C-alpha positions as CSV (number, residue, x, y, z in Angstrom):
1,M,20.0,-77.5,-7.3
2,T,18.5,-77.5,-10.7
3,A,17.9,-74.1,-12.6
4,S,14.7,-73.4,-13.6
5,I,13.6,-73.5,-17.3
6,R,11.0,-70.6,-17.9
7,P,8.4,-72.1,-20.4
8,R,8.3,-70.9,-23.8
9,R,6.0,-68.2,-24.5
10,S,2.5,-68.9,-26.5
11,T,2.3,-66.9,-29.8
12,A,-0.4,-64.5,-28.2
13,D,2.5,-64.1,-25.5
14,Y,5.3,-63.3,-28.2
15,V,2.8,-61.3,-29.7
16,R,2.1,-59.2,-26.5
17,D,5.3,-58.6,-25.5
18,L,6.7,-57.7,-28.7
19,A,4.4,-55.0,-29.1
20,A,5.6,-53.7,-25.8
21,G,9.0,-53.9,-27.0
22,D,10.2,-56.6,-24.7
23,R,14.0,-57.3,-25.5
24,A,14.8,-60.4,-24.2
25,A,10.9,-61.3,-26.0
26,L,12.6,-60.6,-29.4
27,A,15.9,-62.1,-28.6
28,Q,14.0,-65.7,-27.9
29,A,11.7,-64.6,-30.7
30,I,14.6,-64.9,-33.2
31,T,16.4,-67.6,-31.4
32,L,12.7,-69.9,-31.7
33,V,12.6,-68.8,-35.9
34,E,16.2,-69.6,-36.3
35,S,16.0,-72.8,-34.6
36,S,16.3,-75.9,-37.2
37,R,13.8,-78.4,-35.0
38,P,10.6,-79.1,-36.6
39,S,8.3,-78.5,-34.2
40,D,10.1,-75.0,-33.3
41,R,9.7,-74.2,-37.1
42,A,6.1,-74.4,-36.7
43,A,5.7,-71.9,-33.9
44,A,8.0,-69.7,-35.6
45,D,5.8,-69.6,-38.7
46,A,2.5,-69.0,-36.4
47,L,4.8,-66.1,-34.6
48,L,5.6,-64.9,-38.1
49,Q,2.1,-65.0,-39.6
50,A,0.9,-63.4,-36.3
51,V,3.1,-60.5,-36.0
52,L,2.4,-59.6,-40.3
53,P,0.3,-56.7,-39.5
54,T,2.6,-55.0,-37.2
55,T,5.5,-55.4,-39.8
56,G,6.8,-53.6,-42.8
57,S,7.1,-49.4,-41.8
58,A,10.7,-49.8,-40.7
59,H,13.8,-48.6,-42.9
60,R,15.6,-51.3,-43.9
61,I,19.1,-50.5,-44.3
62,G,22.2,-52.9,-45.5
63,I,26.0,-52.0,-45.0
64,T,28.6,-53.8,-46.5
65,G,32.7,-53.3,-46.7
66,V,35.4,-55.1,-46.5
67,P,36.9,-56.1,-43.2
68,G,38.5,-53.1,-41.5
69,V,36.7,-50.3,-43.4
70,G,34.6,-49.4,-40.1
71,K,31.2,-50.7,-40.6
72,S,30.9,-51.5,-36.9
73,T,32.1,-47.9,-35.7
74,T,30.3,-46.2,-38.5
75,I,27.0,-48.3,-37.1
76,D,27.7,-47.7,-33.9
77,Q,27.9,-44.1,-34.2
78,L,24.9,-43.7,-36.8
79,G,22.9,-45.7,-34.3
80,I,23.9,-43.3,-31.6
81,N,22.8,-40.3,-33.5
82,L,19.2,-41.9,-34.7
83,V,18.8,-43.1,-31.0
84,A,19.5,-39.6,-30.0
85,A,16.9,-38.0,-32.8
86,G,14.2,-40.6,-31.5
87,H,14.7,-43.7,-33.4
88,K,14.3,-47.3,-32.1
89,V,17.6,-48.9,-33.6
90,A,18.2,-52.8,-34.6
91,V,21.3,-54.2,-35.8
92,L,21.3,-57.3,-37.4
93,A,25.2,-58.5,-37.6
94,V,25.6,-61.3,-39.5
95,D,29.1,-63.6,-38.3
96,P,31.2,-65.2,-40.7
97,T,31.1,-69.2,-39.7
98,S,34.0,-71.1,-39.8
99,T,33.7,-74.3,-42.4
100,R,36.0,-75.9,-40.8
101,T,34.8,-76.1,-37.4
102,G,31.1,-74.3,-37.2
103,G,32.2,-71.4,-34.6
104,S,31.8,-67.9,-35.4
105,I,33.0,-64.7,-33.9
106,L,29.9,-62.9,-32.9
107,G,31.9,-60.0,-31.6
108,D,29.8,-57.4,-32.7
109,K,28.3,-56.3,-28.9
110,T,31.8,-55.6,-28.5
111,R,32.6,-53.9,-31.6
112,M,29.2,-51.5,-31.0
113,N,29.6,-51.0,-27.3
114,R,27.7,-48.0,-26.6
115,L,25.1,-48.8,-29.1
116,S,25.0,-52.1,-27.3
117,Q,23.9,-50.8,-24.1
118,N,21.1,-48.4,-25.2
119,P,17.6,-48.9,-23.9
120,H,16.6,-47.8,-27.5
121,A,18.8,-50.3,-29.2
122,F,19.0,-54.1,-30.2
123,I,21.9,-55.8,-31.8
124,R,21.5,-59.6,-32.9
125,P,24.5,-61.4,-33.9
126,S,24.1,-64.3,-35.9
127,P,26.1,-66.6,-37.5
128,T,25.7,-67.5,-41.2
129,S,26.5,-71.3,-40.7
130,G,27.4,-71.6,-44.0
131,T,24.7,-69.9,-45.9
132,L,25.4,-68.9,-49.6
133,G,25.6,-65.4,-49.6
134,G,27.2,-64.7,-46.1
135,V,23.5,-63.6,-44.7
136,A,22.3,-65.8,-41.6
137,R,19.7,-68.5,-42.6
138,K,16.6,-66.7,-40.5
139,T,17.9,-62.6,-41.4
140,R,14.4,-62.0,-43.1
141,E,12.6,-63.4,-40.4
142,S,14.8,-61.6,-37.5
143,L,13.8,-58.4,-39.4
144,A,10.3,-58.9,-39.2
145,L,10.6,-59.5,-35.4
146,C,12.4,-56.1,-34.9
147,E,10.2,-54.1,-36.8
148,A,7.2,-56.2,-34.2
149,A,9.0,-55.1,-31.5
150,G,8.8,-51.2,-32.5
151,F,12.3,-51.0,-34.2
152,D,11.6,-48.3,-37.0
153,V,15.2,-48.5,-38.2
154,V,16.6,-52.1,-38.8
155,I,20.3,-52.0,-40.3
156,V,21.6,-55.4,-41.6
157,E,25.6,-55.4,-41.5
158,T,27.1,-58.2,-43.9
159,V,30.8,-59.9,-43.8
160,G,31.5,-58.2,-47.0
161,V,33.0,-61.4,-48.8
162,G,31.6,-61.4,-52.6
163,Q,28.2,-63.0,-52.9
164,S,27.1,-61.6,-49.4
165,E,26.3,-58.6,-51.0
166,T,23.6,-59.7,-53.5
167,T,22.0,-61.5,-50.8
168,V,21.3,-59.1,-48.3
169,A,20.4,-56.1,-51.4
170,G,17.5,-58.2,-51.8
171,M,16.0,-57.9,-48.7
172,V,16.6,-54.1,-47.2
173,D,15.0,-51.1,-48.8
174,I,18.6,-49.5,-49.6
175,F,22.5,-50.7,-49.6
176,V,25.4,-48.7,-48.5
177,V,28.9,-50.1,-49.4
178,L,31.5,-48.7,-47.3
179,L,35.1,-48.0,-48.9
180,L,38.2,-46.4,-48.0
181,A,40.4,-44.4,-50.1
182,G,44.5,-45.0,-50.2
183,A,44.1,-48.2,-50.2
184,G,46.0,-48.9,-54.1
185,D,43.9,-48.2,-57.1
186,D,40.9,-47.2,-55.7
187,L,38.8,-48.5,-58.9
188,Q,39.7,-51.8,-58.3
189,G,39.0,-52.1,-55.0
190,I,35.5,-53.1,-55.4
191,K,33.8,-55.0,-58.0
192,K,31.7,-53.5,-60.8
193,G,28.8,-56.2,-59.6
194,I,28.9,-54.3,-56.4
195,I,28.9,-51.3,-57.6
196,E,25.5,-51.7,-59.5
197,L,24.0,-53.0,-56.3
198,A,25.0,-49.7,-54.2
199,D,22.0,-47.3,-53.5
200,I,25.0,-45.2,-51.9
201,I,29.0,-45.1,-51.9
202,A,30.3,-43.9,-48.6
203,I,33.8,-43.0,-48.2
204,N,34.5,-43.8,-44.9
205,K,37.4,-42.5,-42.9
206,A,37.5,-39.2,-44.4
207,D,39.0,-37.3,-41.7
208,G,42.2,-35.9,-40.7
209,D,45.2,-36.5,-43.2
210,N,43.3,-38.9,-45.2
211,L,40.4,-36.7,-45.9
212,P,41.9,-35.0,-49.5
213,R,42.6,-38.9,-50.7
214,A,39.0,-39.4,-49.3
215,T,37.6,-36.5,-51.5
216,A,39.8,-37.5,-54.8
217,A,38.5,-41.6,-54.1
218,A,34.5,-40.0,-53.9
219,A,35.0,-38.1,-57.4
220,E,36.7,-41.2,-59.0
221,Y,33.7,-43.4,-57.8
222,Q,31.0,-40.9,-59.2
223,S,32.7,-41.1,-62.2
224,A,32.7,-45.0,-62.6
225,L,28.9,-44.6,-61.4
226,N,27.8,-41.9,-64.2
227,I,28.8,-44.6,-66.7
228,L,26.6,-47.6,-65.3
229,T,23.0,-47.8,-65.9
230,P,21.2,-47.1,-62.1
231,H,19.0,-50.6,-61.1
232,D,16.4,-48.0,-60.0
233,A,15.5,-45.3,-62.9
234,Q,14.4,-42.9,-60.2
235,W,17.7,-43.6,-58.1
236,H,21.4,-42.2,-59.4
237,P,23.7,-43.5,-56.5
238,P,25.9,-40.6,-54.6
239,V,29.1,-40.8,-53.4
240,L,29.6,-39.2,-49.7
241,T,32.6,-38.7,-48.1
242,V,31.9,-39.9,-43.9
243,S,33.8,-40.7,-40.6
244,G,32.4,-42.8,-38.4
245,R,35.0,-42.5,-36.2
246,D,34.4,-38.4,-35.9
247,N,31.2,-38.5,-36.6
248,L,31.3,-36.7,-39.7
249,G,29.2,-36.8,-42.5
250,L,27.0,-39.6,-41.0
251,A,24.1,-36.9,-40.8
252,G,24.3,-36.5,-44.6
253,L,24.3,-40.0,-44.8
254,W,21.1,-40.7,-43.1
255,E,19.5,-37.7,-45.0
256,T,20.2,-39.1,-47.8
257,I,18.9,-42.4,-47.1
258,A,15.5,-41.2,-46.2
259,R,15.6,-39.1,-49.7
260,H,16.0,-42.1,-51.0
261,R,13.3,-43.8,-49.4
262,T,11.0,-40.8,-50.4
263,T,11.9,-41.0,-54.1
264,L,11.1,-44.1,-54.6
265,T,7.9,-44.1,-52.6
266,A,6.4,-41.3,-54.6
267,T,7.1,-43.5,-57.9
268,G,5.4,-46.4,-56.5
269,A,8.9,-48.2,-56.4
270,F,9.1,-48.5,-52.9
271,A,6.2,-50.7,-52.7
272,Q,7.4,-52.9,-55.3
273,R,10.5,-53.8,-54.1
274,R,8.7,-54.6,-50.8
275,R,6.7,-57.3,-53.1
276,H,9.5,-58.8,-54.8
277,Q,11.3,-59.0,-51.8
278,S,8.2,-60.8,-50.2
279,V,8.2,-63.4,-53.1
280,E,11.5,-63.7,-53.2
281,W,11.7,-65.0,-49.1
282,M,8.9,-67.4,-49.8
283,R,11.3,-68.9,-53.0
284,A,14.2,-69.4,-50.5
285,L,12.0,-70.6,-47.9
286,L,10.8,-73.2,-50.3
287,Q,14.2,-74.2,-51.3
288,E,14.9,-74.3,-47.8
289,R,12.4,-76.5,-46.9
290,L,13.0,-78.8,-50.4
291,L,16.4,-79.4,-48.9
292,L,15.3,-80.5,-45.3
293,L,12.4,-82.8,-47.4
294,A,15.7,-84.5,-48.4
295,T,16.5,-85.7,-45.2
296,A,12.9,-86.3,-43.5
297,T,13.4,-89.6,-43.1
298,P,16.0,-92.2,-42.1
299,D,15.5,-93.9,-45.3
300,L,15.8,-90.4,-47.8
301,A,18.7,-89.7,-45.4
302,A,20.3,-92.9,-46.3
303,R,19.2,-92.2,-50.2
304,R,20.8,-88.8,-50.0
305,R,24.4,-90.2,-48.4
306,D,24.5,-92.8,-50.8
307,L,23.8,-90.4,-54.0
308,E,26.3,-87.8,-52.3
309,A,29.1,-90.9,-52.2
310,A,28.0,-91.9,-55.9
311,V,29.0,-88.0,-57.7
312,D,32.0,-87.9,-55.4
313,A,33.3,-91.2,-56.6
314,G,32.4,-89.9,-60.3
315,T,30.3,-92.6,-61.0
316,M,27.1,-90.4,-61.4
317,T,26.5,-87.3,-62.5
318,A,25.0,-84.3,-60.0
319,P,21.9,-83.8,-62.1
320,K,21.3,-87.8,-62.2
321,A,21.7,-87.6,-58.1
322,V,19.4,-84.8,-57.8
323,D,16.5,-86.6,-60.0
324,A,17.3,-89.8,-58.2
325,L,16.5,-88.1,-55.0
326,I,13.5,-85.9,-55.7
327,A,12.3,-89.7,-57.3
328,A,12.5,-90.7,-53.9
329,M,11.0,-88.3,-52.3
330,G,8.1,-88.5,-54.6
331,L,7.9,-85.2,-56.1
332,A,7.2,-84.7,-59.9
333,Q,10.4,-84.8,-61.8
334,T,11.3,-82.5,-64.6
335,T,13.7,-83.9,-67.7
336,S,15.6,-80.9,-67.9
337,S,18.9,-82.4,-66.4
338,G,19.6,-84.3,-69.6
339,T,21.6,-87.3,-69.5
């Protein structure tokens, strides 16, 4: 017996079902925006335009840290706390994709077991698919859909692999970096660039015998932050100690997140950041669509392969190959690439 295939929702159906908090509709909508099929892209664009008036009010929180720092445990407990306080919490957990096999772990629902089973929470693991920055290709779109579904707290968990932090910091309201104490030279455990991106640094696993080390590490990081120029003049990043496992310091973490939004809203910096993020979203989509245009027809796809082969063989420079492909696409060509 052949299983019946449910027809895809119309844009109006999606808007109605998302407004009703239908988590199945949200999951299907995110699958739609993640699709690379041209027909799905048109439907996804229509859906995002339709839900635009219902987006923008949520707390958008980025949380990063190296593997083993306790991101999932901390997010799981923080989410449980927020749900208990009346919030609806969505987690977009970006999963690393193997560059060799294309596979990803997608195990975030098992690592956030309690939150994943809560009816007022939604967890969506998404593969990076090799995206530069370690952030799923459609994370911005997924975030907007979560807001349209009524989630007032949306957490983006990154893989914590260097350049991913820069990408996620550009799409959230506040960027939290989780660190550990006692892992060698604490001040060398994180790059200066990541410290400069952080709105909050939280030393995790500050419990039991590790509490004195965590407290000392917090003081060291606070001293390091004091000599850096904050990226928001209105906000000097604090260093907190927390324990995701024992639910210690998480109430203070949330209070600090809320205070950050209040502070930036009062000065207009919050609205300015959101406007800047929208423009960056447009630029990211422009780059993606231009890349897709390079293989939009069999002739362009073949031309791109030939040019890539020439660059690989060392018979053509990358700038010349790009100029040749742009010319083949019929787009205006710049003269900045040189010889």
